[in-house]
N, C-alpha and C positions, 0 to 999 in steps of 0.2 A: 473224335476231333482229329483234324490234320492241319497242314499249312498251305496256304496259296502264296505263290510269288507275286510280284508288282503287275506281272502280266496277266494274272488271273489263271495261270495253270497251277495244276497241283504240284507243290514242292515236295511235300512229304504226304503220303498217302494217310487218309483218315481211319486210323485203326487202334485209336486210343479212347478209352472212356474219359480220360481227362489229360489236358496238356496245359502247363504254364506258357508264358512268353518264353522266348529265348533270352537267357542271361549270358551274353557272351557267345559261346559256341554251344551251349547247351540249354535245352528245356526239361523240366520234370514232366514225367508222364507217369499215368496208370495204365497198365495194360493186362488184361486177365486178372483183375483184382490185386496185381501186383505193382508196387512203387519201383521207380527207377528214373532213367533219363535217356534222352537221344541227343545226338549231335545233328549239325546241320546237313550231314550226309545220310541221315536217318538211321545211323547206327544206333541200336538200343542196347541198354544194359539194365536188367531187373534183379531186384534183391528180394527174395521171399522172407517172410517172417516179420516184417515190419508194418505197423499200422499207418505209417506215414513216412515218407523221405522228402527232403527239401533242400535243393542248393540254390543259393543266389549267385552272386558274381565271382566265387571262389570255389576252390575244389574241396573246402570243408562245408558239409552241409549239416542239417538236422535230421535226427532220426527219432521215431516214436515207436516204443515197443512196451506191451504191458502197461499201457497208461503212463509211461515215463519218457523222459526225453534225454537226448545225448547228442554229442557230435560224431560225425562218420565221414570218412573220405570217399573219393570216387571209386575206389577199389573195393569199397564195402567195409574197410577196417574201422572199428569204433575207436574214436580218439578219447573219449571220456567213458566213464560208465553211464549206462543208460538209466539214470536215477534222480534227474530233475523233474519237478512237478511242471515246470513251464520252461520254455527256450524260444527267444524270438530270433528273427534274421539279424545278421550283424549290422551295427552302425559303427563306422569309422574303425572297423577291425575287431570290435567287441560284441559278444552276444549276452543279451540279457537273460539271466536265469533266476529261477527260485526254487526254494526247497524248504519245506516246512514253513511257508509264508515269510520267508526271509529273502529278499531280493539282492542280486550282486550281478557282476558282470565277469565273464571269462574270454580269454584270448583263444586263438585258434588251437592251442595245445591244452586248453583247459584249465590254464592258471587264474586264480581269482585276481580281479583288480582291486578290491577294496577289503579291509579287514572287517571282521564281524562287528566291530564296535560301531561302525558307520550304518545308519539306518537308510539304505537307498530306496528311494520310491519311483525313480524314472526308469523307463524302458528303453530309452535310446540314449547314445552320446551325440551330442552336437556341439561342433567346435571344441572337442576335449572336455565337455561338461555334461554333467546330468542332475537330475533333482535328488535332493536328500531331505530327510526329516529329522528336526532336532528334537531334543528331550522335552521341549515345550509344544511339541506336536505341530509346530509350524514348519514351513518348508523354505529351501534355499537353494543355491547351485553350489555344487562341487566340482573340481576338476579331476582328471584322471590320476593326478599326483596326490590327491587327497587334500588339497587346498581349498578352503572355503572361499568362493568367489562372491557369492551373494548371501549374506547371513540369514539364517532361518527366521523370517519374519511374517511370512505369508501364509494364509490358508491354502492358497493354490497359486501356481505359476506355470506357464507354458514350458518352461525348460530350455529355450533358446531365444536369442536375439536376433531380430529381423529387421533390417534397415536400422540397426542400432538399438532397437527398443524391444522389451519383452513385456507382454502381459502379466499382471498379477492380480490378486484378489486378497482382500481383508474384510472378514465379515460377508456382508452381501454386496459390497462394491467393487468394481474393477477400475484399474488404471494401467499405466505403463511405467517402467522404470528404465533408465539407460545402464550401461554395463558398469557404472560406478555405484549403481543403487540408488541413484537419485530419482525421485518421483517426477517425471517429465509430464505425464498426463495424470492429473490427480484422481485419487480413487473414489469418484463421485458417481459412477456410472452403473446403473442396473445390470446391464450387460454391455459388451463390447467385442469387436472382432478378434479373431484370433491372432492377427498380426496386421502390420500397416502394409499397404501396397501402394507404392510411388507416393508415399507421404500421406496417405489417407486411410482412415478406419472408419467402419460403422460403429456407432454407439446407441444406446437406448438410455433416455432420461425422462422421468415422470410418465412412463408407460409408453413413450412413443421413440420412434427410431430416426436418426440423422446421421450425418457424416462430419467429423472433425479432422483437422489436420494434425501435424506433429507438433505444432505449437498450441494445441487445444483450442484453435479457432474453429468456431461452428460454421462449417461451409455449406452443409444443407441442413436446414432447420430441423428441429425434433417434431414432426408433423405427421408421421407415416407409421402405418401398422407394421411395415416391414420394410428393409431397404437392402439392397446390395451394393458392394463397393463398386467405384468407377471401372469400367471396362471400355476401353476405346473411347473414352471421353463422356460416356452416359453412365448413369446409375439407375438400376431398376428400382422402382418404388411401388408400395402397396397400399391401396386404400379400398375399403368395402371388398376385400378379397379378390380385387383385381389389380392389374399391374399396367404401369407405363414406364416412360424414361425421362428424367431430368438431366440437364447438363450441370457444369459445376457453378453455375450462377442460380440454380434452382429453378431455371425456366423449364416448363414442360415441353419436350421436344416431341414426344410421342404420347397422346392421350391415354389416361388410366382407363382402359376399357376392355383389356384382355384377360380371359380366365386364368386364374393363378396356375402356373407349371413350374416344375423343376428346370434348373439349368436354362434360364432364357436370358442370360447376359450376352452382349454383343460380342462376336468373335468373327474375325474375317469380315467385318462390316455387316453382318448379318446376324439375326436373332430369330430364335424358334417363337413361334405364337401357336395358340390353340383356338380351333373354331370347330363346333359341332362334333367334339371328340376326336378330330383329326389335328394334324400338325403341319405347318408350314414355315415359311421364312419371310421376315421383312427386313427392309433396309432402315437406315437411320432417319429417314424421312417418313418412315411409317408405312411406305409403299410395300404391297405384296410381291416379292420376287420369285417366290415358290410357292404355289397355292397350298391350301390345307389339304393334303391327299394322303399323307403318311400316318400309319399306325403310330409309329414312334420316330421321333427325330432328335439329333443331339447338336452341339455346336459344331461349327466348321474349325477344322485344324489342319493347316497345310493345304488349304484349297478343297479339302473333303469333309463330308459328313456322314455319320453312321445313320442309317434309317432303316425301317421295317415297312414294307409296302405289300398289302395282300398277304401278310404273314411270312414274305420272304425278306431276309435280311441282306443288306448290300451297303455301298457307299456311293454317294453322288458328288458331282462337282456343282458349282454355283448356277449351271444351267439345268441342273435336275438329271444330268446325263449319269447312268449307272456305271460303275466301274467294273463289275464283274457281270458275266453271262450266265454263271450257273444258278441253281436254286438252293439256297442254303436256309437253315433254321436260325443260325447266328454266324455273323462274321465280326471278328473283334478288330479293334484298333491295330494299326500296323506297328509292328516292333522289329527293329533291326531288319527292315526290308521285307518281313514276312507278315501273313495275315492268318492268324488262327481261325479255323471255320468249324461249324458242326453242320452235318448233313443229314 
């Protein structure tokens, strides 16, 4: 693996068996079966003896050795003992850890956030809060000062509020609560989307999918085998394993005729469609803008989309012009002005 610049020229030579995106000035790499990192000048540091090393956006990273985990700095100094069973990338400055099936969080110096009497079940901190489990085996939210924000009343909850609401579950039914713990969307749905998006969420009732708003008003009736939330004003709907698109008035804008594929929401006014095992792009009128000639195709983002054509990976603009002239097995999405590639 290596990195390309925006102009398609090689920015860092492809000499790594694996490379992460750049997080700030550094990317994690594996070279000669050894873990380490590079900076944007291509300077590399490797640290033998580890099964894995991973830095995120800070100078404190995660080290794995002898099937255990701990913290390490960029000079290779171990900040904690390498004795945790699991250790996740940091969220809001705290690393989720577990030892002997007991979860907690530590800061960059290895100090524990919660005392052992609190049964933490969350893996991330969101807005200073995470999920805990009470003695009743139910779950709630607790903040980083160990104050209970949402009592342990639920069989499951997402662990964060988005657009002021959080998904919760009791028994086999889902709904949403606000940050006061009030049930805003009643727990009556068999399944429900992870979070609201611009005031809407998908939900399943009586075996069919539809869309509701934040006031529990049914926007798209429960008529579909599957549904995606609105994207650029249209929602993908599924019937008989084929999909089309409806607007917010449930008017069918694009007929339900396309073979089901993943990631077919509108983005940049275009959506992916499939025909004869190839992929292309349609507009919001259902007109074919780019024919189904691609082996793989993804959504447009910032005016370009990742495709594979005749086994070669590249990016195209909305006219189908390829961004890079080289031949690559894979080219990954742009990150901090660079494109990771595999030749």
